C-alpha positions as CSV (number, residue, x, y, z in Angstrom):
1,X,-20.6,7.7,3.4
2,X,-18.6,5.8,1.1
3,X,-17.7,3.4,3.5
4,X,-21.4,3.4,5.1
5,X,-22.5,2.6,1.6
6,X,-19.9,-0.4,1.0
7,X,-20.7,-2.0,4.5
8,X,-24.3,-1.8,3.9
9,X,-23.6,-3.7,0.3
10,X,-21.2,-6.2,2.0
11,X,-23.7,-7.0,4.5
12,X,-26.4,-7.7,1.8
13,X,-24.3,-10.2,0.2
14,X,-22.7,-12.8,2.0
15,X,-19.3,-14.3,0.8
16,X,-19.8,-16.5,-1.6
17,X,-16.0,-18.2,-3.1
18,X,-18.1,-19.5,-6.5
19,X,-19.4,-16.1,-7.3
20,X,-19.4,-15.8,-11.0
21,X,-19.0,-12.2,-11.6
22,X,-17.7,-9.7,-14.6
23,X,-16.5,-6.0,-14.0
24,X,-14.5,-3.5,-15.9
25,X,-10.9,-3.9,-14.9
26,X,-9.1,-0.8,-15.4
27,X,-6.0,-2.0,-17.3
28,X,-8.3,-4.0,-19.6
29,X,-11.1,-1.9,-20.7
30,X,-11.3,-1.4,-24.4
31,X,-8.6,-4.1,-24.9
32,X,-9.6,-6.9,-27.6
33,X,-7.9,-10.1,-28.5
34,X,-6.5,-11.0,-32.0
35,X,-10.2,-12.3,-33.0
36,X,-11.2,-8.4,-32.3
37,X,-13.3,-9.5,-29.4
38,X,-13.3,-7.7,-26.1
39,X,-10.8,-9.3,-23.5
40,X,-12.6,-10.9,-20.3
41,X,-12.9,-8.4,-17.8
42,X,-12.3,-5.7,-20.3
43,X,-15.5,-4.8,-22.6
44,X,-16.5,-1.4,-24.2
45,X,-15.9,1.3,-22.1
46,X,-16.9,5.1,-23.1
47,X,-14.1,7.3,-22.3
48,X,-14.4,11.3,-23.0
49,X,-11.7,14.0,-22.2
50,X,-12.6,16.1,-19.2
51,X,-11.1,19.6,-18.5
52,X,-11.9,18.9,-14.8
53,X,-9.6,15.8,-14.7
54,X,-6.8,17.5,-16.4
55,X,-8.5,16.4,-19.5
56,X,-8.2,12.7,-18.9
57,X,-10.2,10.4,-20.8
58,X,-12.8,9.6,-18.4
59,X,-16.3,7.8,-17.4
60,X,-18.4,9.8,-15.1
61,X,-20.9,7.2,-15.1
62,X,-19.0,4.0,-13.8
63,X,-16.1,3.5,-11.8
64,X,-13.0,1.1,-12.8
65,X,-11.1,-1.6,-10.5
66,X,-7.5,-1.7,-10.3
67,X,-5.9,-4.9,-9.4
68,X,-2.3,-5.1,-9.0
69,X,-0.1,-7.2,-11.4
70,X,1.3,-9.7,-8.7
71,X,-2.6,-10.6,-7.7
72,X,-5.3,-12.9,-9.4
73,X,-7.9,-10.7,-11.1
74,X,-10.5,-13.4,-10.5
75,X,-9.6,-14.5,-7.2
76,X,-12.5,-15.2,-5.1
77,X,-11.8,-12.7,-2.8
78,X,-11.2,-10.1,-5.2
79,X,-14.4,-10.9,-7.4
80,X,-16.9,-10.8,-4.0
81,X,-15.1,-7.7,-2.8
82,X,-15.6,-6.0,-6.2
83,X,-19.1,-7.3,-6.4
84,X,-20.5,-5.8,-3.3
85,X,-18.5,-2.7,-3.3
86,X,-20.2,-2.2,-7.0
87,X,-22.8,-0.1,-4.9
88,X,-20.5,3.0,-4.6
89,X,-21.1,3.5,-8.2
90,X,-24.1,5.4,-7.2
91,X,-22.7,7.1,-4.3
92,X,-19.5,8.2,-6.4
93,X,-22.0,9.8,-8.7
94,X,-24.4,11.3,-6.1
95,X,-21.2,13.1,-4.6
96,X,-20.0,14.3,-7.8
97,X,-23.4,16.0,-9.1
98,X,-23.9,17.2,-5.5
99,X,-20.2,18.9,-5.4
100,X,-18.7,19.5,-9.0
101,X,-15.4,20.5,-7.3
102,X,-14.9,17.1,-6.3
103,X,-12.0,15.3,-8.2
104,X,-10.9,11.7,-7.7
105,X,-12.9,9.2,-5.6
106,X,-11.7,6.1,-4.6
107,X,-12.1,2.9,-2.3
108,X,-9.2,1.0,-1.0
109,X,-9.9,-2.8,0.1
110,X,-7.9,-5.1,2.4
111,X,-8.0,-7.6,-0.4
112,X,-5.8,-5.4,-2.6
113,X,-8.3,-4.1,-5.2
114,X,-8.9,-0.4,-5.9
115,X,-12.2,0.9,-7.1
116,X,-11.7,4.4,-8.7
117,X,-14.2,7.2,-9.9
118,X,-14.4,8.4,-12.3
119,X,-13.7,5.6,-14.6
120,X,-10.3,5.9,-16.4
121,X,-7.9,3.5,-18.2
122,X,-4.7,2.5,-16.4
123,X,-1.6,1.4,-18.5
124,X,1.2,-0.5,-17.5
125,X,4.9,0.3,-17.4
126,X,7.3,-0.7,-20.2
127,X,7.6,-4.4,-18.6
128,X,3.8,-4.7,-18.7
129,X,3.5,-4.2,-14.8
130,X,1.1,-2.1,-12.7
131,X,2.7,-2.3,-9.2
132,X,0.2,0.2,-7.7
133,X,-1.2,-1.6,-4.3
134,X,-3.6,0.9,-2.4
135,X,-2.5,-1.0,0.7
136,X,0.8,0.4,0.5
137,X,-0.3,3.7,0.3
138,X,0.3,6.2,3.0
139,X,-3.5,7.3,3.0
140,X,-4.7,4.0,3.2
141,X,-2.1,3.0,6.3
142,X,-3.0,5.8,8.0
143,X,-6.5,5.2,7.8
144,X,-5.9,1.4,8.7
145,X,-3.6,1.8,11.5
146,X,-2.9,3.8,14.6
147,X,0.5,5.2,15.3
148,X,3.4,3.0,15.6
149,X,6.7,2.6,17.0
150,X,9.2,0.4,15.0
151,X,12.3,-1.1,15.6
152,X,13.9,-2.6,12.3
153,X,16.4,-5.4,12.8
154,X,18.7,-5.8,9.5
155,X,21.6,-9.0,9.6
156,X,24.7,-7.9,8.5
157,X,26.3,-11.3,9.1
158,X,28.5,-12.6,6.4
159,X,26.1,-14.7,5.3
160,X,24.2,-11.4,3.9
161,X,26.9,-10.6,1.3
162,X,26.0,-9.7,-1.9
163,X,22.3,-9.5,-3.4
164,X,20.9,-10.7,-0.3
165,X,22.2,-7.6,1.8
166,X,20.9,-5.5,-1.5
167,X,17.5,-7.2,-1.0
168,X,17.7,-6.3,3.0
169,X,18.4,-2.6,1.9
170,X,15.5,-2.7,-0.4
171,X,13.0,-4.3,2.0
172,X,13.8,-1.8,5.0
173,X,13.6,1.2,2.3
174,X,10.0,-0.5,1.3
175,X,9.1,-0.5,5.1
176,X,10.3,3.1,5.7
177,X,7.6,4.0,2.8
178,X,5.0,2.8,4.8
179,X,5.6,5.0,8.0
180,X,4.0,8.2,8.2
181,X,4.5,11.3,10.3
182,X,2.7,9.9,13.3
183,X,4.7,6.9,13.4
184,X,8.4,6.6,15.0
185,X,11.3,4.4,14.2
186,X,14.7,3.2,14.5
187,X,16.8,0.8,12.6
188,X,19.5,-1.6,14.1
189,X,21.9,-3.8,12.0
190,X,23.8,-6.7,13.7
191,X,26.2,-9.5,13.4
192,X,28.3,-10.7,16.4
193,X,27.5,-7.1,17.9
194,X,24.6,-4.6,17.6
195,X,25.2,-1.4,15.2
196,X,22.7,1.4,15.1
197,X,22.2,2.4,11.5
198,X,22.5,6.3,12.9
199,X,25.1,6.2,15.7
200,X,23.8,9.6,17.1
201,X,20.4,7.6,17.8
202,X,21.3,5.0,20.0
203,X,18.5,3.9,22.1
204,X,15.6,6.3,21.0
205,X,13.2,6.4,18.4
206,X,12.7,9.0,15.7
207,X,9.8,10.5,13.8
208,X,9.1,8.9,10.7
209,X,8.7,12.1,8.7
210,X,10.4,12.5,5.1
211,X,14.0,13.9,6.3
212,X,14.4,11.4,8.6
213,X,13.4,8.3,6.5
214,X,15.8,10.0,3.8
215,X,18.5,10.0,6.3
216,X,18.5,6.6,7.6
217,X,18.4,5.4,3.8
218,X,21.9,6.9,3.3
219,X,22.9,5.1,6.2
220,X,21.7,1.8,4.7
221,X,23.6,2.3,1.6
222,X,26.9,2.1,3.8
223,X,26.2,-1.4,5.5
224,X,28.3,-4.3,4.8
225,X,28.1,-7.9,5.7
226,X,30.7,-9.7,7.7
227,X,30.8,-12.0,10.9
228,X,28.3,-14.1,12.5
229,X,24.8,-13.2,13.1
230,X,23.3,-13.2,16.4
231,X,20.0,-11.8,17.0
232,X,19.4,-12.4,20.7
233,X,21.3,-9.2,21.3
234,X,19.4,-7.4,18.8
235,X,16.1,-8.6,19.8
236,X,16.9,-7.5,23.5
237,X,18.1,-3.9,22.4
238,X,14.9,-3.4,20.3
239,X,12.3,-4.4,22.8
240,X,14.4,-2.5,25.8
241,X,13.7,0.7,23.2
242,X,9.9,0.0,22.9
243,X,9.7,-0.8,26.4
244,X,11.3,2.8,27.4
245,X,9.3,4.5,25.1
246,X,5.7,2.6,26.1
247,X,6.8,3.5,29.7
248,X,7.9,7.1,29.0
249,X,4.2,7.6,27.4
250,X,2.4,6.3,30.4
251,X,4.6,8.6,32.7
252,X,3.2,11.6,30.5
253,X,-0.3,10.4,30.6
254,X,-0.2,10.4,34.5
């Protein structure tokens, strides 16, 4: 129902990069500037404690929009998407009236904004940052993509010493976060040779469940940089694994 309403609203309004539109930003609602005036994209937003929502202060009439801190909250693509998705407000309210047992309802956009009902104020962390991006959440990824087979290659040549290798580990860990139980993966480190991060799982893929991902993260911490980086052999190994998996799947289908 939510998807149908969003699509209908989207078709009613063609993309307009010059659209001027104000919306309730979840972080800025009820915020004021030094003069005591509401900040842009803020405004007065009625919030009342509600037992059904863990006694949080919410607005049962309106949704709010969250935009990650690293994105411009008045980007034309964001504003246009927020504009046409406002039609969901009515659907959210009707759904809750029809089924009071519902808790949170939300819509995640490929553009990065997140519309949430009931409306609630979001608070940044101690650094003033809200890193939440709906597109990185498991529910979004599983809905937006089909099951995946993934081989991750990590450069562990001498040029990766220090901070570069730390960043590489964090990047791989973030990639693992996007994988779910329906996905399969393996990780290969390479310099002048290839090294499976988990030596017991050479040439195969494993299910991306929590246990396996945590196990591989432990092995990532043991990587160290040395030698020269030769990507060719690692790519050949990766495609060999993926081709073998694809062939096995086709054989099973037959």
